[in-house]
N, C-alpha and C positions, 0 to 999 in steps of 0.2 A: 504493500500500500504506500502511495506517495504521501510524504508528510510535509505540509507547508512549514516554512520557518516561522519562528516567533517574530512579533513585530518590533523587537529591539533593533539596535544598530546591526546591520548585516555587513559582514566582512567579506571582501571580494578578492579572488585570485583572477586576474585578467590576463589571458593569454592572447597575444596579438594586439598589444596596447598602442602600437604606432600606426596601425592600419586604419581604414575609414571607420569600421565598426568600433574598434578600440577607442579611437578618439571621440566618437559619439558617446560611448559608454562613460568616458571620463567627464564629458560634458554633463551627463546625468548625475554623476557622483558630485560634481561641483554644485549642481542644482539642489541636491538633497543631502547636504553634509551631516544633518542630524540622523539620517537613516542609513547612509551608505558610507563604507570606508574601504580603501584599498589596502590589502596586506601583501599582495604579490603581483608583480608585473613580469611579462615575458614578451620578447620581440626577436625577430630574426635579424633585423638590420635597423636603419634609421637611428643610429646611436645618439646623435645630437638631440633628437626629439625625445628619445628614451631618457637621456640624462635630465632634460627639463622636467619630464614626468616624475622621475625619482625625487628631484628636489621639491616638487610641489606636493606629491602625495605621500612621500616618506614610507615606502613599503618595507617590509621586513626582509624580503628576498626578491632578487631580480634574476630572471633566466634569459640568457642570450643563446640563440641557436648554434652559432659557430664558436668553437672552443678558443680559437685565437682571438676573436673579437671579444669574447667574454673576459679573457685575461687583460686585454687592453682596457676594457670598460671598468674592470675592478679598480684600476688605478685612478679612474675619473670619479668614482664614487666609493672611496675607501671605507665609508661609514656603513655601507650596506653589503650584505652577503650576495655575491654574484655567482651563479651556477651556470653550467653549459650543457648543450646537446639535449638529446631526448631525456636523459636522466634528470637534467636540470629542469626541463619542462614538467616532468612528473613531480619533482619536488615542489615546484611552484603551484601546480594544480591541486596537490594534496596537502598543502601547508596546514599544520595543525590549527592555526588561528582562523583559517578561511571557513566561511559558511557556504559560499557559492563559488563555483569555478565557471567563469564566463569564457567560452571558447570563441574568440573573435578571429582566430587565425584560420586561413584556408588550407586545404590539402589534407591528405591522410596522415601527415606527420603528427596530427593532433590525436590520433587514435590511442596510442599508449598512455599519454597524459590523461585522457578522458577515462580510461579504464582505471588508472590509479586513483583518480579523483572519486570515482564511484565506489571503489573498494574502501576509500577513506570516508565514505558516507557524506560527501559534499553534494549539495544540490547543484544540478547542472543547468546552466543557461547556454543554449546551443545556437550559435550562429554559423556553425561549420556543417555543411551538408555532407561532406565526404565521410564523416564518422558513421552516420547511420546508413549511408548508401553502401559502404564497404562492409560494415559489421552490425547492421541494425538488429538482427536477432540476438547476437551476443550482448550488445550494449543494453538493450531493453530487458533482457533476462537478468543481467547483473544488477540493473537498476531496481528491478522488482525484488530480487533477493536481498538487497541492501536497504530497501525502503527509501530509495532516492528518487526525487522528482526530477524529470527531464523537461525543462521548460523551453519551448522554441523561441528564438529571437528573430529569425527571418520574418519579414512582415506578413507573408502569406500564411505561414504556419502559426504565427502568433494570432492572426485573425481567426483561423480555425479553432485554435485553443480557446480564445475568448468566446466565440460563438457556441462552444460546447460546454461551457461552464454551467453547472446546475441542470444539465439535460441528461436524459436516459440514453446511453450509447445505443441501446437496441432500437431507438426510434429514428436513428440516422438513416437517411436514404442515400445521400451523396455528399461527398466533400468536393467543393468546386474551387480549384486553385486558379486565380487570375494571373495573367501574364501581360506585360506591357506590349509584347510583340517585338521588342528591341528596336534598334535604329533602322533595320532593313525590312520592316514589315511590309512595306508597299513596293519593294524593289522587284523587278522582273528577274526571272531565272538567269537571263543573260547578264544583267547588272550584278547579280550576286557573284558571278564568276570573276569579277574584277575588284572585289573588296580588298582594301588595304588594311594593314595593321592599325594605322592611325584611325581609320574610320571605325574599325571594330572596337576600339578603346573609348569610343564616345557614346554614352547612353543618354537617351532623351530625358529621362525622369530622375535617375538615381546617380549619386556619386559613390562609386564602389572601387574596390581593388581591381587590378588588371585581369586576374583570372576569372572572377565572377562576372566582370563586364563582358569579356569574350564569350563566356557561357551564355549570358543573356542574349547576345547577338545571334547565337546559333540555336537558341531555345533549349540547349542542353541543361541550362540552369533549371528550367521548368521540369525537364525530365528527371533530374536528380531530386527535385522537390516532390515529385510524384512518389518516388521510391522512399524518400524520407517520411512522407505522410503515412505511407502504409505501415511503417514501424512505429512512428510516434503515436498514432491513434488506433493501432491494432484493428484495421478495417480490411475487408476483402479488396483485392486488386481492382475489381470492376466497380467499386464504389468511389473511386477517386478520378476526377476529370479535370481537364484544363480548358479554360476559355480565355481568349485574348481580350484585354480591356486596356486600350492604349493610354487612358488618362491616369491609371495607377492610383485611383481614389478608393475604389472598392478593393480591399486587399485579399479577400477570399470570402467564400460563403459556405454555409451548411444548409442542405435541404433535408427536411424531416419527412417522416412517412405520411404525414397528413397534407403535404404540399407546401407547408410554410418554409420560407427561406430566411435565415438570419445572416446578415452581412455585417462585417466590420469595416467602417469607413474612416478615413482621416486624410490629412495632407500626406503626401509621400515623403516622410521624414523618419529616419530610423530611430530617432531618440524615443519615439513612443513605444515601439515593441521592446526596445532595450529596457526602458524604465519599467514596463509591465513585468518583464521577466525577472527583474531584480527586486521588485516590491510585491509580486504575487504572494498571496491572494488579495492583497490590498491594492487600492489605487491611491496615488498621491498626486497633488497638483503638478501639472506638466509644464513643459517648455513651449508647447505650441499655442499659437493664438487661436481664439474661437474660429471654428470652421466657417469660411465665407462661401455659401452656396452659390452666390452670384458669379464667383470665379470658376465654378465647376458645374455650370448649368447644362452641359451636354456630355453625358456619359454613354459610351457605346461598348458593345460586346460583339465578338465574332469568333468563328471557329478558327483554330490554328491551321496553317497550311503545312502539312507534314511532308509534302513533296519538295517544297522549297527549303524546308528546315528539317532534314531527315534525322537530326540528332534527337529530336523529341520522340519520333517513332522508334528509334533504336533504344532509347531509355525505357519506353513502354514495353518493348519486346523483351528487354533484359528483365524487367519486373515480372512479366508473365512467365518467363522461363525459370526464373528463380535460381536457386543454388548459387554458384559463383559468378553468374553473369553480371549482376550489378557491380560487384567488386571489380571485376575485370574491366567493365565499361568505364568506371570511374577513374581507375589508374591510367588506362590507355588515353582517356580524354585529357587528363592532367598533362601528360607528356606531350600530346599533340598541341595543346594550347601553348605550352612552353616553347615548342618549336615554331609556332606561328609568331609569337612575340619576338623571337630571334630572327624572323624572316627566313626560316628554314623550310616553310611550306606555305601554301596559300590558304586563305580562310575557307574556301570551298572544298579544300582537301580534307578537312577535319571529319565531316560526315562520311565521305567516301572511304577514307582509311579506317575509320571506326567500324563501318559495316564489314569491311574485308577482314579486319582483325577478329571481330566477333564470330565470323563464320568459321574461323579456324579453332576457336576456343573449345576445349573439352571440359565441360563443367564438373565440379566436385562439390560435395556437401561442405558447407561452411560451419563446421562443428567446433572449431577452436581458433584461437588467435594465430596459431602456427599456420593453419590452412589459409587463413585470410592473408597473412603476410606473404605466403608463397605465391598465391594468385596475384597479389598486388605486384610482386617483384616480376613475375612472368609477363604481366601486361606491360610493365614499363620497359622491359628489355625488348620486347617485340615492337613496341611503338617507337622506340628510338631508331629502329632499322626500317620501319615501314615507309 
């Protein structure tokens, strides 16, 4: 059973503090100093910004992904314990003083720290899709065994979480995830073949990190969210759907068996779902101004185009096939996105290469962390050569 935290000051281990989600999370902490406190920070890079954060929030421990950079950083902040690598991330996530571990770092490198945080019985605030996509069954089983709440931070999953509060899960007919459609929603197939890296790194509604911005442009982001929703909310595969909503005001919806639909709406700003995850089950005064309906008087919805955006269809297929397909898809996509950012392949190649790689994959049951890591490694090695 998931246990909400008591309403006293909640102490946070923030992994990914220098990224866009991490910086928004610190904005929320500044806003609610009587309710929220930072006890651990972790980042892969951006050490100048990390140093500023250390001086402002005075954590007990700081984790830096690279060991050499960690040694250099320790000299800059001698009054704080600095740890390195995966083991350092695990130490930060499971720090004894922390109540909540907020995973704002992208990539499957957050998997081990998440497992350690759950074993240490920390509440999990999850802005990382890859953790549940790669190891959803394992993570949610561990969370149940340890009585740990896994609270979504993604705007879409936070919307579903909010719409499900106080409702009977048996009465749910559909979970409807909304997608902006990305910057290329109206492009022709011919135009999509000429997309540049610079274009793919520009999102019309959200300011995000490079990886998630690319995934949003291919609709892989929405495919990963489908897989994540299946595990977060323990629903049948066929009960989760995607609808394109370019304005990004309705963040997602739940349809119930009687035909009623509950939607969560707000300005497209991540501070709201972050704050809700950190203060749940309570609500605190927020940073957003009252919603101005006159600015959002035209809301539209349309079906996604899976032919122009095959990554969504590939994620749906991986979810249907189950076993190791989602884990393989996730790791392969990570590598292909990295290659795109390095100009090592074209935007249009991501879906094509993913489909080919998945056709060669021989699935296995994901019964342990070891099997998950082996599939992840296999996918990465194949994707670097594809």
